[in-house]
Structures are given as structure tokens and as C-alpha cells.
C-alpha positions in Angstrom: 18.9 17.1 19.8 16.8 14.6 20.7 13.0 14.3 21.9 12.8 14.5 25.7 10.6 11.6 26.8 8.1 12.2 29.9 9.2 10.8 33.2 5.3 9.7 33.1 5.5 7.4 30.3 4.0 5.1 29.6 0.7 7.6 29.7 -1.4 4.9 28.7 -1.1 1.2 29.3 -3.2 -2.1 28.8 -6.4 -2.4 30.3 -7.2 -5.9 31.9 -11.0 -4.6 32.8 -11.5 -4.6 28.9 -10.4 -7.7 26.9 -10.2 -5.8 23.7 -7.4 -3.7 25.4 -5.9 -5.8 28.1 -2.6 -6.8 26.1 -1.1 -4.2 24.6 -2.2 0.0 23.9 0.4 1.8 21.2 0.5 3.8 18.2 -2.3 6.7 18.9 -2.6 9.4 16.2 -2.7 12.7 17.7 -5.2 15.6 17.6 -5.3 19.0 19.5 -8.0 21.3 20.0 -9.9 23.7 22.2 -7.5 22.9 24.8 -8.0 19.5 24.6 -5.6 16.6 23.3 -7.1 13.5 21.6 -5.6 10.0 21.1 -6.9 7.3 19.0 -4.8 4.4 20.3 -4.1 0.8 18.9 -5.4 -1.9 20.8 -5.4 -5.5 21.2 -6.5 -7.9 23.9 -4.9 -11.5 24.7 -6.8 -13.9 21.7 -4.7 -15.8 19.7 -6.3 -13.7 16.4 -4.8 -10.6 17.9 -7.5 -9.0 16.7 -6.9 -5.1 16.5 -8.8 -2.1 17.2 -8.7 1.5 18.4 -9.6 3.8 21.5 -10.3 7.1 22.3 -8.5 8.7 25.3 -8.4 12.7 26.1 -6.0 15.0 28.0 -5.9 18.8 29.1 -2.4 18.1 29.5 -1.3 16.4 27.4 -0.1 13.8 29.5 -2.2 12.6 32.0 -5.3 11.1 30.0 -8.5 9.4 30.4 -10.2 6.9 28.4 -13.2 8.0 26.5 -14.8 4.3 26.8 -14.8 0.7 27.9 -15.4 0.1 24.4 -13.6 0.9 21.1 -14.6 3.6 18.8 -13.4 2.1 15.7 -13.5 -1.9 14.9 -12.8 -4.4 12.6 -16.3 -5.1 10.6 -16.3 -8.9 10.2 -18.2 -9.3 7.1 -16.1 -6.5 5.2 -12.2 -5.8 3.8 -10.9 -4.9 7.1 -12.5 -8.0 9.0 -8.7 -8.2 10.8 -7.8 -5.6 11.9 -7.5 -1.7 12.6 -4.7 0.3 13.6 -2.1 2.8 13.5 -4.4 5.4 12.8 -3.0 8.9 11.2 -5.7 11.9 11.9 -5.6 15.3 9.8 -9.0 17.4 9.3 -10.9 18.9 6.9 -13.3 21.5 7.4 -15.5 20.4 10.2 -14.4 16.3 9.3 -11.4 14.2 10.7 -9.9 12.1 8.3 -7.9 9.0 9.7 -5.6 6.5 7.7 -5.3 3.7 9.6 -3.8 0.2 8.6 -6.2 -2.9 8.3 -5.9 -6.6 7.2 -8.5 -9.0 5.6 -7.8 -11.8 8.3 -6.2 -10.8 12.2 -2.3 -11.1 12.1 -2.0 -13.7 15.0 0.8 -13.3 17.9 3.3 -12.3 15.5 5.6 -11.5 18.1 5.6 -15.5 18.2 6.1 -16.1 14.8 2.6 -17.6 14.8 0.1 -16.7 12.4 -3.4 -17.1 12.9 -5.1 -20.7 11.3 -8.1 -18.2 9.3 -9.5 -21.5 8.3 -10.5 -20.2 4.7 -8.2 -22.6 2.0 -5.7 -20.2 0.7 -4.8 -22.0 -2.5 -8.1 -20.3 -3.8 -7.6 -17.3 -2.4 -6.3 -13.9 -4.5 -2.5 -13.5 -3.9 -2.4 -10.3 -1.7 -5.3 -12.0 0.5 -3.2 -15.2 0.7 -0.2 -13.0 2.2 -2.9 -11.8 4.7 -1.2 -8.0 3.3 -1.7 -5.0 4.6 -3.1 -1.8 3.3 -4.7 1.4 4.2 -8.4 2.7 4.8 -9.9 5.9 5.5 -12.8 6.7 7.6 -13.9 10.4 8.5 -15.8 11.3 11.9 -17.1 14.6 13.5 -16.2 13.7 17.0 -13.6 10.8 16.9 -16.1 8.8 18.8 -18.2 7.4 15.6 -16.7 7.0 12.2 -18.0 6.4 8.9 -15.8 3.8 7.0 -14.7 5.5 3.2 -13.1 2.1 2.1 -9.6 1.3 0.6 -7.0 4.0 -0.5 -4.2 1.9 -1.8 -3.7 -0.8 -4.4 -4.9 -4.5 -3.6 -1.7 -6.0 -4.4 1.0 -3.8 -2.4 1.6 -3.9 1.0 1.2 -0.5 1.8 0.7 1.4 5.2 2.3 4.1 6.9 0.0 6.0 4.6 -0.2 10.1 5.8 -2.6 12.6 4.8 -1.0 16.2 4.9 -3.6 18.5 6.4 -4.3 20.7 3.8 -4.4 20.9 -0.1 -1.2 21.8 -2.1 -1.6 23.3 -5.4 -5.3 22.2 -5.4 -4.5 18.7 -4.8 -4.7 16.3 -1.5 -1.5 15.0 -1.2 -0.3 11.7 1.0 2.9 9.9 2.1 2.9 5.9 1.6 5.6 3.4 1.9 4.6 0.4 -0.8 7.0 -2.3 0.3 7.1 -4.3 -2.8 8.2 -1.1 -4.7 11.9 -1.6 -4.6 14.5 -2.7 -7.5 16.1 -1.0 -10.4 13.0 -0.2 -11.8 11.6 2.1 -8.5 15.5 3.3 -7.8 15.6 1.8 -4.3 17.3 -1.1 -2.7 14.5 -1.4 0.6 11.0 0.0 1.2 11.1 3.7 1.2 8.8 6.7 1.8 7.0 7.9 -1.7 4.4 10.9 -1.9 1.2 10.7 -4.2 -1.7 13.2 -5.4 -5.3 13.0 -5.6 -8.4 14.9 -6.6 -10.5 12.8 -4.3 -8.5 11.6 -1.5 -9.8 7.9 -2.8 -7.6 7.6 -6.0 -3.9 8.6 -5.9 -1.5 8.8 -8.8 2.0 10.9 -9.8 3.7 8.7 -7.0 7.3 10.5 -6.5 9.7 8.8 -4.7 10.5 11.7 -1.4 13.5 10.0 0.2 15.4 6.6 0.9 17.3 5.5 3.2 20.8 7.1 3.6 22.1 7.0 7.4 23.3 3.8 9.0 20.6 4.4 11.5 17.5 3.8 8.6 19.3 1.5 6.3 16.8 -1.9 6.2 13.6 0.3 5.8 12.4 3.7 6.0 8.9 4.8 6.6 6.5 8.1 7.4 5.6 8.5 11.0 3.3 11.8 12.3 1.2 13.7 9.9 3.0 16.8 8.5 2.8 19.6 10.3 2.9 23.4 9.2 5.7 25.6 10.3 6.9 29.2 9.6 9.9 27.2 7.8 8.1 24.2 6.1 6.7 21.2 6.3 8.0 19.2 9.7 7.9 15.7 9.0 8.9 12.8 11.2 9.6 9.2 10.2 10.7 6.3 11.0 14.0 4.3 10.5 15.1 0.7 10.8 18.8 -0.3 11.2 20.2 -3.2 9.9 22.8 -3.8 12.7 20.2 -4.4 15.7 16.8 -3.8 14.1 16.0 -0.7 16.1 13.0 2.1 15.9 14.6 5.1 15.7 12.7 8.5 14.8 13.9 11.2 12.3 13.1 14.2 10.8 12.7 16.0 7.6 12.0 19.5 6.5 9.3 19.9 3.0 8.6 23.1 0.9 5.0 24.0 2.0 4.8 24.7 -2.0 6.1 21.7 -3.2 6.3 18.9 -0.9 9.0 16.9 -3.4 11.3 20.0 -2.5 13.4 19.0 0.5 14.5 21.6 2.7 16.2 19.8 5.5 16.9 16.1 6.6 18.8 15.6 10.0 21.4 13.2 9.8 20.8 12.1 13.6 17.9 10.6 14.8 16.1 12.4 17.4 14.6 9.7 19.3 15.6 5.7 19.6 15.0 2.7 22.3 16.0 3.5 25.5 14.0 2.7 28.5 12.0 -0.8 29.4 8.7 0.7 28.0 10.7 0.6 24.7 12.7 -2.5 24.8 10.5 -5.1 26.2 7.3 -6.0 24.7 5.8 -6.9 21.5 8.8 -5.6 19.1 11.8 -5.2 21.6 13.5 -2.1 20.9 10.5 0.1 18.8 9.7 4.1 19.0 7.2 4.3 16.8 5.3 8.2 16.2 1.7 8.0 14.8 0.8 11.0 16.4 2.0 14.9 16.5 0.8 18.2 17.9 1.9 22.0 18.5 0.6 23.6 21.5 2.4 27.2 22.2 5.7 26.1 20.7 5.7 22.7 22.6 5.9 19.9 19.8 4.1 16.7 21.4 5.0 13.4 19.7 2.8 10.4 20.5 4.2 7.1 19.9 4.3 3.4 20.7 6.7 1.5 22.8 7.7 -1.7 22.0 4.2 -2.3 20.5 2.8 -2.6 24.0 2.0 1.0 25.4 1.6 4.7 24.7 3.9 7.0 25.4 5.1 10.6 24.7 8.0 12.7 24.2 8.4 16.7 23.4 11.0 19.2 22.6 10.4 23.2 21.9 9.5 23.4 17.8 12.3 26.4 17.7 14.8 24.3 19.0 14.0 21.5 16.1 13.6 23.8 13.7 16.7 25.3 14.5 18.7 22.0 13.7 18.0 22.0 10.2 19.6 25.5 9.9 22.6 23.9 11.2 
């Protein structure tokens, strides 16, 4: 089966009226509560540094969204660890607070699609290795309303390029659980040849340990690398996890699905052989990463699974399916 893409796609486009989101909007975190859909979307303007921000949009039907403000709700801090960018948010909620993991860099990435890095002006030979390479790490921020935030800091190791860090939405066996994708964990020591999806545990959300390799590439469409996409969703059959895979043949991003045991998320109950979404339309094939569908948010409303994704690093899009239909695919 394949997810059904909305005829209204892209549902959020760049806004020329606001410099910070005039070039690209994509990769949104998603939440649904009390009849309202919330999207925290990644945004950037046409500056050479390619600074990246997060904006907020809301909707009553999951398709037609209205921007909350003409300003970002989360921005890089000039004198802090995430001064280069804040991007690719994933949203969960514990109690009354939202917890948002987001990717960051010490310096802006520059216009990466032009192979044009940003000259940040610091002497590279004097910088620690991870900062010199401007590796992507992951931070966490909390919020009461997804409009104002308190940043708590880094939750991944300094020397790893580690993004696609996603929290499970509830504790399991008394522990917080996360998915992550450290790019350097490849080779005989780690049992994988390319970056893969790992699972880790924490008592406090800030320090993580007991890493377990969850999955590595298995099918042709994901052999270059894989990573987590959306926060796990509790279903009657297990944790539903969407992930992305990149093909060695065409360098395209596609979307797959896993089903994990509710009490032991290291136990894989099912993994679909075929992808459930791939780049097809101009809003997914013409942009700053051509041929990319990249989900970062999903919600279930009335047995409909809404999957929110970035198209070609340029637009925000949505695709849906009946939850029962997807769960039945695992039974086949």
C-alpha cells in the first residue's frame, strides 16, 4: 500500500513577506489536540548563511493551515550551541509540557544544494574536530503551548553527527526511550556498513545509554542509509514507526514502516518490505534536495493517519491513510 497524498499539496509554501521563510519551508513536527492540528515547520530565507528557524501553523482540518505569526517561534541563539540553525523538529508530550527534539549546528550550513558552505570566519585549524566539521547534533526544548520555548541543551554526544533523534511519547519500563542515527557508528565494531537506526534509554531525558541497534538497511530502496522519521505512535498492535531510507541507485528518499513491541521496543513485530511513499510530484522532485519525501510528524485522528513531510527541502506536505489499512499490511 501507499500513503495518499493530499491534492492540496504543498499545504505550506515559502512566504515572500517574511525574510526568514521566503526560500523554503519543510520537515514539520506535528501535534493534534482538542480539535487543532499544530505544525512546527523548518524555514529559511535566501541569505548566504542559510539560517534555519522554526515557525508555527495551525489547522482545524489537517490540510488548510494558518501561520501563527510573522516571526519564528524558535530561532538559533547567536551566542549559544545552536547558533547556526534549528531544524527538523519532532514533538512529543509528557504531562502538560511538549518536548521537542531538533537538529542544530554551531554554524549555519550555507546553501548546501549549491555545494556552497558558509564561511563563518573562525579559524578552522584551532577548532575542536566536531565544530570544525560543523556536525549536526540534537537539542531539546520544552514548551507549554508550542509558541514559546525553553531550550534545555544538547542531548547527543559532541563528537557524533547525530540527527533523526526522536523520543517515544511515553516511558517504557520506567525509562525514556529514543531513536537516533549516529553517522559515525559504522564498521565491524557496530555491525553496520552505513548509518542506521539505534535505540537508547535515559532516566532524565538528557543523558542516554544502553544503545541497541534497532534496524539496518535491508531492502534495495534503503541501502545507502536509513534514519527515523516520525515519533512512534501507540496502536493496538504495537508502536508504529515511520522511517526514511535512501537508495544507492538513485539517491532518492523514501518512507518505510516498522511495528515494535509495546513493552520491548527492541523487538520488531513487523517491517514492510515495500516503501509506503516516494517522490513523485514536482513539489517533491524539484527543490533543494531533488527527490525527497521526509516525514517528521504524524498524528492519528479518527482512524486516519496524517503524515506530515518535507518535499524536496522546499515545501510542507501531507499524506494520509486509514490506520487499520496500514496495520493490516504487517499482518500480510
